[in-house]
Short mmCIF file of the C-alpha atoms (twelve columns), coordinates in Angstrom:
data_MODEL
# 
_entry.id   MODEL 
# 
loop_
_atom_site.group_PDB 
_atom_site.id 
_atom_site.type_symbol 
_atom_site.label_atom_id 
_atom_site.label_alt_id 
_atom_site.label_comp_id 
_atom_site.label_asym_id 
_atom_site.label_seq_id 
_atom_site.Cartn_x 
_atom_site.Cartn_y 
_atom_site.Cartn_z 
_atom_site.pdbx_PDB_model_num 
ATOM 1   C CA . ASP A 1   -1.943  35.660 -17.338 1 
ATOM 2   C CA . GLU A 2   -0.363  36.023 -14.080 1 
ATOM 3   C CA . ALA A 3   -3.583  35.078 -12.275 1 
ATOM 4   C CA . GLY A 4   -3.823  32.250 -14.366 1 
ATOM 5   C CA . GLU A 5   -6.821  32.811 -16.124 1 
ATOM 6   C CA . VAL A 6   -7.060  32.321 -20.022 1 
ATOM 7   C CA . HIS A 7   -7.700  34.845 -21.593 1 
ATOM 8   C CA . TRP A 8   -10.232 34.415 -24.956 1 
ATOM 9   C CA . PRO A 9   -11.045 36.184 -27.969 1 
ATOM 10  C CA . VAL A 10  -14.699 36.318 -28.355 1 
ATOM 11  C CA . LEU A 11  -16.723 37.093 -31.464 1 
ATOM 12  C CA . PHE A 12  -20.551 38.039 -31.579 1 
ATOM 13  C CA . LEU A 13  -22.460 37.768 -34.529 1 
ATOM 14  C CA . TYR A 14  -25.571 39.892 -35.533 1 
ATOM 15  C CA . PRO A 15  -27.133 37.482 -38.425 1 
ATOM 16  C CA . GLN A 16  -29.851 39.800 -38.889 1 
ATOM 17  C CA . HIS A 17  -27.276 42.797 -39.866 1 
ATOM 18  C CA . GLN A 18  -25.015 40.602 -41.099 1 
ATOM 19  C CA . GLN A 19  -22.272 42.647 -38.967 1 
ATOM 20  C CA . THR A 20  -20.073 41.395 -35.989 1 
ATOM 21  C CA . ASP A 21  -17.899 42.579 -32.758 1 
ATOM 22  C CA . PHE A 22  -14.852 41.487 -31.820 1 
ATOM 23  C CA . ILE A 23  -13.659 41.417 -28.597 1 
ATOM 24  C CA . GLN A 24  -9.680  40.756 -28.464 1 
ATOM 25  C CA . ASP A 25  -8.794  39.740 -24.932 1 
ATOM 26  C CA . ALA A 26  -11.750 38.350 -22.638 1 
ATOM 27  C CA . ALA A 27  -10.672 36.979 -19.321 1 
ATOM 28  C CA . GLU A 28  -12.739 33.531 -18.609 1 
ATOM 29  C CA . THR A 29  -13.523 35.115 -15.310 1 
ATOM 30  C CA . VAL A 30  -15.814 37.938 -16.853 1 
ATOM 31  C CA . ALA A 31  -19.491 37.526 -17.170 1 
ATOM 32  C CA . VAL A 32  -20.888 37.261 -20.196 1 
ATOM 33  C CA . ALA A 33  -23.164 40.205 -19.578 1 
ATOM 34  C CA . ASP A 34  -20.240 41.923 -18.888 1 
ATOM 35  C CA . LEU A 35  -18.710 41.263 -22.545 1 
ATOM 36  C CA . LEU A 36  -22.075 41.926 -24.066 1 
ATOM 37  C CA . GLU A 37  -22.291 45.585 -22.249 1 
ATOM 38  C CA . HIS A 38  -19.395 46.025 -23.815 1 
ATOM 39  C CA . VAL A 39  -20.073 45.320 -27.341 1 
ATOM 40  C CA . LEU A 40  -24.043 47.255 -26.618 1 
ATOM 41  C CA . PRO A 41  -23.525 49.642 -23.781 1 
ATOM 42  C CA . GLN A 42  -26.473 50.628 -21.912 1 
ATOM 43  C CA . GLY A 43  -27.491 54.411 -22.569 1 
ATOM 44  C CA . GLY A 44  -24.442 54.732 -25.202 1 
ATOM 45  C CA . PRO A 45  -25.295 55.407 -29.051 1 
ATOM 46  C CA . PRO A 46  -26.275 52.277 -31.149 1 
ATOM 47  C CA . ALA A 47  -24.471 50.943 -33.239 1 
ATOM 48  C CA . PRO A 48  -24.248 52.157 -37.331 1 
ATOM 49  C CA . TRP A 49  -26.056 49.634 -38.095 1 
ATOM 50  C CA . ASP A 50  -29.062 49.563 -35.815 1 
ATOM 51  C CA . ALA A 51  -30.616 52.708 -37.600 1 
ATOM 52  C CA . LYS A 52  -33.798 52.625 -34.556 1 
ATOM 53  C CA . GLY A 53  -31.920 51.502 -31.652 1 
ATOM 54  C CA . GLU A 54  -33.262 48.322 -30.991 1 
ATOM 55  C CA . PHE A 55  -30.129 46.169 -29.737 1 
ATOM 56  C CA . SER A 56  -29.381 46.296 -26.448 1 
ATOM 57  C CA . VAL A 57  -28.355 44.203 -23.557 1 
ATOM 58  C CA . ARG A 58  -31.865 44.138 -22.351 1 
ATOM 59  C CA . THR A 59  -33.637 43.440 -25.945 1 
ATOM 60  C CA . VAL A 60  -31.757 40.556 -27.308 1 
ATOM 61  C CA . HIS A 61  -31.079 36.972 -27.062 1 
ATOM 62  C CA . LEU A 62  -27.814 35.469 -26.614 1 
ATOM 63  C CA . TYR A 63  -26.891 31.973 -28.798 1 
ATOM 64  C CA . LEU A 64  -23.958 30.211 -28.112 1 
ATOM 65  C CA . ALA A 65  -22.558 29.285 -31.327 1 
ATOM 66  C CA . PRO A 66  -21.961 25.295 -32.516 1 
ATOM 67  C CA . GLY A 67  -19.580 23.370 -31.190 1 
ATOM 68  C CA . THR A 68  -21.610 22.168 -28.469 1 
ATOM 69  C CA . VAL A 69  -22.623 19.042 -28.334 1 
ATOM 70  C CA . THR A 70  -25.466 19.239 -30.510 1 
ATOM 71  C CA . GLY A 71  -23.768 20.885 -33.036 1 
ATOM 72  C CA . LYS A 72  -27.017 23.792 -33.072 1 
ATOM 73  C CA . PRO A 73  -26.623 27.223 -31.104 1 
ATOM 74  C CA . LEU A 74  -27.548 27.021 -27.709 1 
ATOM 75  C CA . LEU A 75  -29.813 29.864 -26.358 1 
ATOM 76  C CA . VAL A 76  -27.661 31.303 -22.999 1 
ATOM 77  C CA . THR A 77  -30.164 31.656 -20.680 1 
ATOM 78  C CA . ASP A 78  -28.024 33.221 -17.708 1 
ATOM 79  C CA . THR A 79  -26.073 35.600 -18.861 1 
ATOM 80  C CA . GLN A 80  -23.993 36.226 -14.932 1 
ATOM 81  C CA . GLN A 81  -22.170 32.800 -16.237 1 
ATOM 82  C CA . THR A 82  -18.576 34.066 -16.666 1 
ATOM 83  C CA . LEU A 83  -17.042 32.945 -20.174 1 
ATOM 84  C CA . ALA A 84  -15.626 29.675 -18.270 1 
ATOM 85  C CA . ASP A 85  -18.666 28.289 -16.859 1 
ATOM 86  C CA . LEU A 86  -20.847 28.972 -19.466 1 
ATOM 87  C CA . LEU A 87  -18.553 26.822 -21.812 1 
ATOM 88  C CA . GLN A 88  -17.683 24.109 -19.335 1 
ATOM 89  C CA . ARG A 89  -21.696 23.593 -18.452 1 
ATOM 90  C CA . ASN A 90  -22.527 23.320 -22.188 1 
ATOM 91  C CA . LYS A 91  -19.171 21.065 -22.813 1 
ATOM 92  C CA . ALA A 92  -18.325 23.699 -25.693 1 
ATOM 93  C CA . VAL A 93  -15.699 22.733 -27.984 1 
ATOM 94  C CA . VAL A 94  -14.346 26.198 -29.167 1 
ATOM 95  C CA . ALA A 95  -11.397 25.949 -31.744 1 
ATOM 96  C CA . GLY A 96  -10.245 29.183 -31.132 1 
ATOM 97  C CA . VAL A 97  -12.792 31.961 -30.961 1 
ATOM 98  C CA . PRO A 98  -16.183 31.492 -28.944 1 
ATOM 99  C CA . MET A 99  -18.946 32.952 -30.589 1 
ATOM 100 C CA . PHE A 100 -22.248 34.412 -30.115 1 
ATOM 101 C CA . TYR A 101 -25.411 34.807 -32.349 1 
ATOM 102 C CA . VAL A 102 -27.312 38.106 -31.059 1 
ATOM 103 C CA . VAL A 103 -30.825 38.415 -32.107 1 
ATOM 104 C CA . LEU A 104 -33.517 40.479 -31.022 1 
ATOM 105 C CA . ALA A 105 -35.617 38.979 -28.785 1 
ATOM 106 C CA . GLY A 106 -38.868 38.099 -29.470 1 
ATOM 107 C CA . SER A 107 -38.395 39.190 -33.731 1 
ATOM 108 C CA . ALA A 108 -39.834 37.527 -36.456 1 
ATOM 109 C CA . PHE A 109 -36.034 37.508 -37.076 1 
ATOM 110 C CA . GLU A 110 -35.683 35.439 -34.372 1 
ATOM 111 C CA . ALA A 111 -38.274 32.781 -34.909 1 
ATOM 112 C CA . GLU A 112 -37.095 32.420 -38.666 1 
ATOM 113 C CA . TRP A 113 -33.307 31.912 -37.271 1 
ATOM 114 C CA . ARG A 114 -33.805 29.575 -34.648 1 
ATOM 115 C CA . GLU A 115 -36.271 27.342 -37.192 1 
ATOM 116 C CA . ARG A 116 -33.366 27.945 -40.049 1 
ATOM 117 C CA . GLU A 117 -30.811 26.422 -37.587 1 
ATOM 118 C CA . GLU A 118 -33.177 23.964 -35.849 1 
ATOM 119 C CA . VAL A 119 -32.842 25.717 -32.433 1 
# 
């Protein structure tokens, strides 16, 4: 753009519900938490697939999808990082679209998913 920022499409994957959210245009300088807030707004209505209203910025863990050095999903521990910082610090190789898995923190599903993905 005019400010010299890179803009990315971003994909959020909810494996527990086999659903996705897509952000078409995210500036690299935006905090990952702000992107997540866009798809899971605090105080907003839950997603149609979230019948129990469990998914929110505060109740989920975010994992950077494979493409990292390890080739395995990587837990994002600091969602205040910008998209650029997160991708650069983790040496992520992005083939067009950064992708994040979003799972309910501490859930049985997360434990099973982590084991299956070898996280």
